[in-house]
N, C-alpha and C positions, 0 to 999 in steps of 0.2 A: 678553233676546230672542236668537234665533239669528241668526247672520250669517256670510257667507262672507268671510274675511279674506285679503287679500294681504299677507304679511309681508315679502317681499323679491322684487324682480324676478327672474324665472326660477324661482320657487318655485310649487308648486300652491296653489290656494285651500284654506283650512282652515276648516271650519265650527266656530264657537265660540259661547259664550254671552257677550254683552256687556251692559253696563247699558242699561236703557231710556232713550232721550233724553227730556229735559224741555224744554218750550218756554219761552222768555223773551219779552220784548218784541220784536216783529218776527219771531217764529218760530212755526212750528206743527209738530206731529208727525203723520206719515201712516203708516197701516198699509199696507205695500206689498202689492199684490195681483198685479201683473205688472211685471216689469222686462225690457226687451229686452236681448239680448246681441249686440253688434256683431260682424260677421264678422271684424274684425281685433282683437278683444279679446285673443286669444292673443299677438299681436304687441305690444300695449300692456303686457301683464302680464310678458312676457319681457324687456322693456326695449328691444326692438328699435326701437320708435318714439321712444324718449327722451322720453317724457312726464314732466312735472313732477308727481309724486304723492308726497307725504310719507308714507312707510310706517312701520309697518303701517297699513292702511286698508281699509275696506269699499269695493270698487270698484263700477262700473256707471255708466250714464249715462241718467238719466231713468226715470220709472215711471208707472204708473197705480195709484192707491190711494184709500183713504178717510181723511178727516180723523179723527184720533184725539183730538187736543187742540189748542187754539188759545191764543195768547198774549193778554195783556190788551188789545191794541190792534186785534184782529181785529173787524170790524164786520159782516161778511156771511157768512163761512165758519163752518160749525158742524160738530161731530162727526157723522160719518156721511156727509158730502158726498163724492161722487166727484170726484176731481181728477186733472188731468195735472200731474206734478211736473217742472217745467222745470229741467234741470241747469245752465242758464246763470246763474250767480250773479254779480251785479254789486255792487261796493262802493257804499255810500250816501253817501259824503262827497266825491264829485266827479261831478256830473251830466254834464259834458262829456266827460271821458275816464276813466270808471270802470275800476278794476281788475276783472278777470274771472277766474273759475275755473269749469271744468266740474266740478261736484260729483261726486266719486268717480272722476274721470277724469284731468284735467290742469289745471295752473294756467298763467297767462300772466304771466310776470315775477315779480319779488319781491313786488309788491303782491298778486298773485294767490295766491302761497304764503302770505302772511299771512292772507288771507281763507280759504284752505283749512284753516287750523288750527282755525277755528271750525266751518265747514261741511265737516267732514272726510270723513264717511262717505257712500257712495253707496247705491244701492237693492238691492244683493244682501243684503238683511236683512229681517227681519219688520217693522221700523219704521225710519223715518229722520226726521231733523230738517231742515227746509228753511225758507228765508225765506218769510214770509207771501205776498209778492208773486210767488213762484214757483209757487204753487198755482193752477192755472187750472181753474175749475169746468167739469165735463163735463155736468152734469145727470144724470138717472137712466140707468143702464146695467145690462144683465144681467151679474152677476158672471162668468158663463161667457165673456163677450165681452171681459173686461179685457185678455187677451193680444192680441186683435185690435186694440183701441184703442191698445195700445202702439205699433203701427206708425205712429201719427201722428207719432212722433218722427223717423221716416225722411223724412216728407213736409215737416216744418217746415224742414229745412235748405235744400232748393232753394226753398221758398216765400220764405225770407228773401232769397235772391238775386234772385228775381223782383220782390219788393217794392223792393229796392234799385235795380233797373233801371227802376222805374216802368212795369213791363210792363202793357199795356192790352189789353182784349178786341179781337179782330180782327187783332192783330199776328202776325207770323211770328217764331218763336223757333227757334234752333238750339241743341241741347243737346250739348255736347262731353262725351263719356263716357256717352252715352245707354244703353249696354248694361250699365252698372254699377248698383250698389245704389241710390245716391242719384240717378244720372242717369235711371234709369227712373222713379223717383219724381217727378223734375222734369217728365217728359213728362205724367204723370197730373195734376200740379198745374197745369201750364200750360193743359191742355185744360179743366180745371175753371174756370180763370179766363177762359175764352173765347178762347183762342188760335185764330186762323184757320187756322194751319198750324204744325206742329212738325217740324223736320228732325232726324232721329235717326241720326247716323252711328255706326258701330262695326265691329268685326271679327267679333263673334260672330253668325253667321248665325241660329242658333236663337233668340237673344234678339230680334234684329231682326224675325223672323217673328212672334214672340209679341207684340211691340208692335203690329204691324199687326193681328193677330187681336184683341187687346184693345180697340184704340181706333179702328180703321177708317181711312178715307181722309184724315183730317186729319193723320195721321202719315205722313211721307215718309222712309223709311229709306234709308240709303246705306252700302254695303259699302266700308270703307276698304281701301286697298291699301298705304299707307305712302309713296306718292309724293306729296309735299306739294302741288305745283302741280296735279296731276291730281285729287287728292282735293278740293282747294278748288273747282275748277270743277264737279265732280260734285255737291258739296253745294249750290252756287249753283243749278245746273240742277234739283235736286230740289225746291227751294222753289217755292211758288205765285207768288212775286213777290219783291221785295227783302226781304232778311233784316233785320229791325228790331233784333234783340237776339241776343246769343250768351251762353250761360251755361256756364261750364266747371266740371266736377266730377270731373275725372280725378284718380286717387290719386297719392300721392308717388312710386311706382315707375314711373309713366308717363313717356314721353319728351315733350319740349316740342314736337316737330314737329307732332303732330296738334292740339295746342292752338293753335299759330300758324296752321295751315291753317284751323281753324274760325274763329278770331277775325277773320281777314282776309276772311271772307265777308260781314261786316256792311256794310250800306249806308252812304252818306254821312249823317252826323249820327246814326249808329247807336250802340248801347251794347254794351259787353262787360263782363261781370261774372265775376270770378275767385273761385271758392270751393274749388278743388281743392288738391292738395298738390305739384304739379310743382316740382322743385328742392328740396323739403324734406328729402330724404335725401342731398343732395350731387350730384345729377345736374345736367344743363344747365338753366339758368334760361330763362325765356321772353324772347325778344328780338323786339320789334315795331318796324318801321321808323318812325323819327321823321317823315320826309316823308309817309308814308301816314297816320299819325295826324293830323298837322297839316292837311294839305290836304283831308282828308275830314271833319274836325271830329268825329272819333270819340271817344267818352267811354269810358275804361277805369277800372274801379274794383274794388277788392277788397271782399269781404264775408265776415265770419266769423260764422257762426250766423245769428241773426235777431232782430229787435226784439221786445220783450215783447208788443206788441199783435198780433203774428202768430199767437199761440196761439189767441186767441178767434176771429180771422177764419178760421183754418183749421178749427177745430172747427165753425164755422158752415157751411163748405163741405161738411163731412161730414154734418152734420145735414140739409142741404138736398138730399142725395143726389147732389151733384156729384162727390164722391169716394166710391168704394165700397170700404170696408175689407174686404169679403168677397173681394176680389180677392187678398188676401194669404194665403199659405200659412203657418200658424202651427204651430210645434213647441214644446211646453212641457216644462219640467223642474222638479223640486222643488229646494229649496234644497240638500239633501244631494247633489244631482247637479250642482252648479255647475260642476265641472271637465268633466263630460260635456257640459254645455250649451255651454261655451266651445269644446270640440273640435267639436261638432256645427255651431256657427255658422261655424267656419272652413271646414268641408268642404261645408256646405249653404247658404252665403250666396248672394247674387245678387238679381236683380230680384224684388220682391214675395214675398220669403221672410223671415220673421222668427222668430228663436229667442228664447224667453221663459223666464225663471225666475219661478216662482210661489211666493214664500216662505210 
C-alpha cells in the first residue's frame, strides 16, 4: 500500500510503499477514503508540540473508510461497511485507567507508547489497522461525501466535553474559544443538543458575525477586550440568564486570562469543563480562587477527548439533521499531495473548514 511517512520531526512527509496490514484477533483493516488534516499538523510534525510519536510512522488522526478485512472475533462489521475510524485507542487490560494513544498522532505516557508500537500507523495511507471497537458504523454514505463526514472528528471533541458536563437541553453554555476550530464546533453541537442559549466570546469579529449568521438568536456573541473583569461582566450580560456551564477549548498558546474570565461567569452549582491546552507550552497556568470555587459549589473537571459511546450518539445527531455537515468547507488532496495538504490546513484552518487527504 502507499502511505505518507514521517521519518523524523522537522522532515517532510515521504510517500512510500509499505506492507499491507493484516488483522488479528481484536483488529480490522480499513480502506481509508478520507482523513482530515488538523490545522496544527505542521506544528506536530515539526516537533514544536512535543508529541510522543515513535518515528518513523504514518501520521494522521482519524478517518472515514470502508472495512476491508475483519478479525475472527468481529460479529457485526463486515467488508464493505462504511465506518468512522476513531483514533482514541485504549488499552484493554485496565478498564478503570486505561493507557491511551491517539493513533498516528501522540501517546500518553509510557503505557501509551507501548500501545503505539502495535497500532503504530495513522490514516495518511491507503489502508490502516485499527482495534475492532474503534470502528463506528456510519451506515450507507455517498463516497463523494466521505470528506464531509470526516468533519465529524472536529465535532466529537467538544461533544465529549459537553457529555462530561452533563449538559442538558434548555441550559445556557459559554464556549471559551468560540471563534476557534473546536470552539465553533462546540457551538454547533450544543445547539444540536438543545441549548437554550450559547454565549460565544472571542476577538475575531468576522467569525463572531458568522456564528450569528449560521445559528441565529440562540447564539449571543461577545467581543473580548482583554480586560478580565469587564469581559466577565459583558459575558454574563450577554446570556439569557444564569450560565449553567462553561466549556474551554482555547489552544496551548492562549493566555490564561480569558479562560479565567470565562470560567468565573458560571452560576452557583455550575460546571466548568477544561479541554484546551492553556499552560501546555510553558505559559501561565490557570488559577481559580479557592473561596469562589468552594462558596459557589462550582464543579471543575478536565476532559481529554470523548467516551466511545459519543461516536454513535453524534452520528445519530447528524443523521437526524440536527447537525448539518454541509456547513463545512471541505478541501481535498491526494496522498501524493500530503505535504501540500498540511501546508493548506495551516493557512486555511478555522471554523467550519476541513482539509482532507483522500488516499
